[in-house]
N, C-alpha and C positions, 0 to 999 in steps of 0.2 A: 615457748612458741618457736615453732618452724619453720624455715624457710628452704621449699624444695627447688631443688636446679631448676631451670629454667626450661617453659615448653615452648619451642622456638622464640620468642621473647618475651611470655609471658612467664608472671613469676606464679608461685603458689604459695601462701602464706598459710601455715596453722595457729589455731591459737585455743590453745586448751580451758576449758571455760567451766564451772563450775564444780559441786560436790560427785558429780557423773563425770567429767572427766569429758566432757561434748568435747567434738573437734567440729570449731568454727572454722571455715577455709574463706580466703579473701583470694583472689582470682587478680593478680594486675598486668595490664598490657597499656603501656604507652601512658595516658594521662586518663585512662579508666578502666573501673575496677566493677568486680561482680563479689557480692558477698552469698554464701549457701553458709544458713543455718545461725543466724547471730544469737546462738545462745548465750553471750559474755553479760555479765552482772549488771554492765553498762556499756554504751555506745562509742565512749573514750576510748576503750580497748582497742575494738576497730579501727577506729581512726586514726587514733596512733602510728599500729602499724604502716599505713599509707602517707601520712605527713602531709606534704603540700606535694606529691607527687602526681597523684590521682584524682578522681572523684568518681564516686559511687553511682551507677548507674541503672542497677538492680539492686535485690534482693531475691534469692530464691529459696524456696523451701522445701525438705524432702518429705515433711511432712510436720503434721499440728502439735507435737507434744511441745510442753511450756520451756523441756532443757535445752530445745532447741530453737527459743525463739523469745528466750526472756531482753534483748535489747532490743526486738523488735519494732518495739514501739517509738523510740529514741531513737534509732536509726533511720528508721523512715521520713521522722520527724526533721531530723535534722541534717537529710543528702534531697529528702523530695523523689526518692528514687522508686519507682513500683514495685511491690511484691509480686513475685509471683508464687503460685500456689496448686494443684491440682482441686478441681470443682468439690472433688467430694473428702478432700480436708476445709476449706475456706471457712464457712461454717464458724467453726469452732474456732478458728485462730480471730476472725472478726466481731465474734463476742469476747472473745481474750483481751482485745483493741481497746474494746469501748470497758471493758471493765477496768482496765487498766487507768486509763485516762479517766475514769470516776473516781478513785483509789488517788489521783494526785489533783485529784478538787481543781481543775482546770475550769471543769465547768461545760466545756464546749464539748459536743460529741465528731469525733472526728472518724469520716467516712474509709477506711482502711481502702488505700490505693491498690487493687489485686489487679493479675490476670492471669487469665490461666493455665494452666501446664496440659498440654495434650501430647499421648505418647506418639511419637514418631516424630515430632517436630525440632527444627533447629531454631533457637534462639542466638538470637548475631546484635552484639553490643561492640563495635566496634571491630576488632581483630577476633575476637572471643566469639568462639562459635560452639554452641554447646548443646548437645543433642539430650533429648528430652524418652527416658523410658521408664513407663510406668511399670510398679511393682507393689499393685496392691499386697496385705496380708500384715505387715505390721499396726497398719493402719489403712482404711480406704481409698484413701487417696494418697498413697507412699509413691514416690518418683525418685528416680537417680539420676544423674546427669554425667553424660559421656564428654571430653572434652580433649582429642589431642590424644588418645591413647590412655588419659586419665579416668574412673570413675568414682563420682560422689557418691556412694550409695548408700548415706543416711544410716536408719537402723535397719536396711534389710539386710545388711550382709557385713557380718565383722570378720574381723580375723579367727579364722577357726571360728566363726558362730556364727547366728542369726538372731536377726529382731522376734522379741516375744510375739505371742500373738496370744496370750491370754488378757490384755488390755481390751478398752473398749474398742469396737471394730475391728480386732484382728479376729483373722481366719485363715488357720492353718495351709486350708486345702490352696488359696490363693496364694500366700508366700512360698508355698513349693514348686509353684508355677510359676512365679518369680524367681524362683534364684536358679531354676532350668534355664531359665530366658539369659539371665546375667553370666551362667556358668559355658554359655554359648559363644561370647564374647570372645576376642583375639587373647590369647593365653598371655598375650605380655601386656596387655594390661594393667594398670597399675589401680590398686582400688586404695581409696582415700574412706574410710568409716567416717559412720558419726561419733565413734569413740572408741578405744584402742588403736592400735598403730596398722601401718599400712603393711600390705602383701599382694600379691598378683590374681588376676585372674587361675594363669597358670597351675600356681599353688592351691587353690580352690579347689581347681578340677581334680587333684590328686589328693585333699582331703576327702574321708571315706566316712565321717561322722554326721554329715547334712540330712536333714529327714525328706530326702526326694529319692 
């Protein structure tokens, strides 16, 4: 787990999760926190990071793949936080929610409390302001989140790499357009990907091996 320097009063926590070393991100500001891509094996891994300092008021998903959503069911139930996801990826997550509930044999159908992500919107959670950037390509509903000079890029943009387009719903042309959009951001923007290590938009702009 890595705790990054503060953005204003906000702290950025990274939790490495699963065999694919997925990055689960926790944004903490005062008594509120937002979780991006809860791919941990259990919700407790995320809750332990915050202790009693802050309550989770939102869960944001960059896309619908299972390595980014393992702890979603437990975390949403435990916290009551709404889940924000792009409508194009919503159905898959909701089906996964029901399947997980059935496997756990609770006998109750749970309606996932989703909220739609819309390109260009700003989400406000206390002092945390999150810009939504629609970046289809890896999945139809992939999104990235921009927070005060920090980009949480999911599986769209990695350190010297990009997301796959050969999985269900992937689209290479859409990914190329999404990458152009991200590479137009301020060069000082810090990129926090869904896997691997951080780098900056400026470094990405100088990298000559992207498929665009």
